[in-house]
C-alpha positions in Angstrom: 95.1 113.5 81.6 94.1 110.1 81.0 93.7 108.2 84.3 93.7 104.2 84.4 93.2 102.5 87.8 92.8 98.9 88.9 91.0 98.1 92.2 92.3 100.5 94.9 93.6 102.5 91.9 90.4 102.6 90.6 88.9 104.1 93.7 92.0 106.7 93.8 91.2 107.7 90.2 87.7 108.8 91.1 88.8 111.6 93.0 90.7 113.7 90.5 87.9 112.9 88.0 85.3 114.5 90.1 88.0 117.4 91.4 89.2 118.3 88.2 87.0 116.8 85.5 87.6 120.0 83.1 91.3 118.5 83.2 90.2 114.6 82.4 90.4 113.3 78.7 89.2 109.9 79.6 88.8 107.5 82.8 89.3 103.7 82.4 88.6 101.4 85.5 89.4 98.0 86.1 86.8 96.8 89.1 87.2 100.0 91.1 87.0 99.0 94.9 84.6 102.1 95.5 83.3 100.2 98.6 81.1 102.9 99.6 78.8 102.4 96.6 77.7 99.2 97.9 75.2 100.6 100.1 73.3 102.3 97.3 72.7 99.0 95.7 69.8 97.7 98.1 70.1 94.2 99.7 72.6 92.6 97.4 75.0 95.4 97.6 74.6 95.8 101.7 75.4 92.1 101.9 78.5 92.6 99.8 79.5 95.7 102.0 79.3 93.4 105.1 81.2 90.6 103.3 84.2 92.9 102.5 84.1 94.7 106.0 84.4 91.0 107.4 87.5 90.6 105.2 89.3 93.9 106.5 88.4 92.8 110.0 89.5 89.3 109.6 92.7 90.9 108.4 93.2 93.7 111.0 92.8 91.0 113.8 95.3 88.7 111.9 97.7 91.5 112.3 96.9 92.8 116.2 97.2 88.5 116.9 100.6 88.7 115.3 99.7 86.1 112.7 100.0 88.2 109.7 100.0 85.4 107.2 96.4 84.4 108.4 95.5 87.7 107.1 97.3 87.5 103.9 95.7 84.3 103.0 92.1 85.7 103.8 93.0 88.7 101.4 94.5 86.9 98.6 91.8 83.9 98.7 89.1 86.5 98.7 90.5 88.2 95.4 91.8 85.5 93.8 89.9 82.2 95.0 90.7 79.8 97.7 94.1 78.3 97.8 95.6 81.1 95.9 97.8 82.1 98.8 98.9 78.4 99.1 99.9 78.5 95.1 101.8 81.6 95.4 105.8 81.6 95.2 107.3 82.3 98.1 108.7 85.4 96.7 105.4 87.1 96.1 104.0 86.1 99.7 107.0 87.9 101.0 105.7 91.2 99.3 102.0 90.7 100.2 103.1 90.4 104.2 105.2 93.7 103.6 102.2 95.3 101.9 99.5 93.5 104.6 99.5 96.5 107.3 98.3 99.1 104.7 95.2 97.2 103.4 92.9 97.6 106.5 93.5 101.6 106.0 92.7 101.3 102.1 89.6 99.2 102.8 88.4 102.0 105.5 89.3 104.7 102.9 87.3 103.0 100.1 84.5 102.1 102.5 84.1 105.2 104.4 84.4 107.8 101.0 81.1 110.1 101.6 80.7 110.9 97.6 77.5 109.7 95.9 77.1 108.2 92.7 74.9 111.1 91.6 78.4 112.9 91.1 80.0 110.4 89.1 76.9 110.7 86.8 78.1 114.2 85.6 81.1 112.9 84.1 81.4 114.6 80.8 84.5 112.4 79.3 84.7 109.0 77.9 84.4 106.3 80.8 85.2 102.5 80.3 84.5 100.1 83.0 85.6 96.8 82.9 84.9 93.3 85.3 85.8 90.2 85.0 83.4 87.1 85.5 85.5 85.5 88.1 85.9 88.5 90.8 84.4 89.0 93.9 80.8 90.1 94.0 81.6 93.1 95.3 83.3 94.7 92.7 81.3 93.1 89.8 78.2 95.0 91.6 80.2 98.3 91.9 81.3 98.0 88.0 77.9 97.2 87.0 76.3 100.3 89.0 79.1 102.8 88.0 78.0 101.6 84.3 74.7 102.5 84.7 74.9 105.4 87.0 77.4 107.2 84.4 76.1 108.1 80.9 79.4 108.4 79.3 80.3 104.8 80.5 80.8 101.6 78.6 81.0 98.4 80.3 83.6 95.6 79.3 83.1 92.2 80.7 85.9 89.4 80.5 84.1 86.3 81.8 87.0 84.3 82.0 89.2 86.8 84.0 89.1 87.7 87.7 89.9 90.6 89.9 93.7 90.6 88.8 92.5 90.5 85.4 95.1 93.3 84.5 97.8 91.2 85.4 96.7 87.4 84.5 95.1 88.6 81.3 97.3 91.7 80.6 97.0 91.3 76.5 93.2 91.0 76.6 92.9 94.2 79.0 95.2 96.4 77.4 93.6 95.4 73.8 90.3 97.0 75.4 91.9 100.0 77.3 94.1 101.1 74.5 91.3 102.2 71.7 89.2 103.7 74.4 92.4 105.9 75.5 93.2 106.4 71.8 89.8 107.4 70.8 89.3 109.8 73.6 92.6 112.0 73.0 91.8 116.0 73.3 94.3 118.6 73.2 94.2 121.6 75.4 95.8 124.8 74.0 97.4 123.1 71.1 99.1 120.6 73.3 98.2 116.8 74.2 97.5 116.2 77.8 99.9 114.5 79.8 99.0 110.8 80.5 98.6 109.7 83.8 98.5 106.5 85.3 96.9 105.1 89.1 97.4 101.4 89.9 
């Protein structure tokens, strides 16, 4: 199976990769939000962890106070830059507001993970980790740390992209992901593995 994950999907993709590594042909990640790793990265990582937990807390408080738009603005502006929520079309805002109650649960799942990076270091399959130059510090640190901890990993930087690079710079991201997956193709028992996608 070829696993591809972005953000929360990247954190999710790490689970089957650790539990069934013999079934993984390749792992391709764009800024996986594996927040638990920040506590392994020294002072800068702990500061970034506190920052992301503050964002999660503000979203929870906005939901508790019945002002979800304030939480959505915090969420979107953190990942995409100040003013991003205000610039969004009404239809997209509505989709974000519908998703918002799930956001604190995802933050908690990513932050409370208890897998150490030493487990990821044993990945026997090709790994590509991509990060944007305009992304929040938290995911940049995680991408860099994972790339250094996994011997099989290659890190690709896109200086002009942000955390939503797979959407805003879709062609550029795909041009780098596709060859990695193609080159990693393997066959089990004479049959190509089924492709998988986590997003």
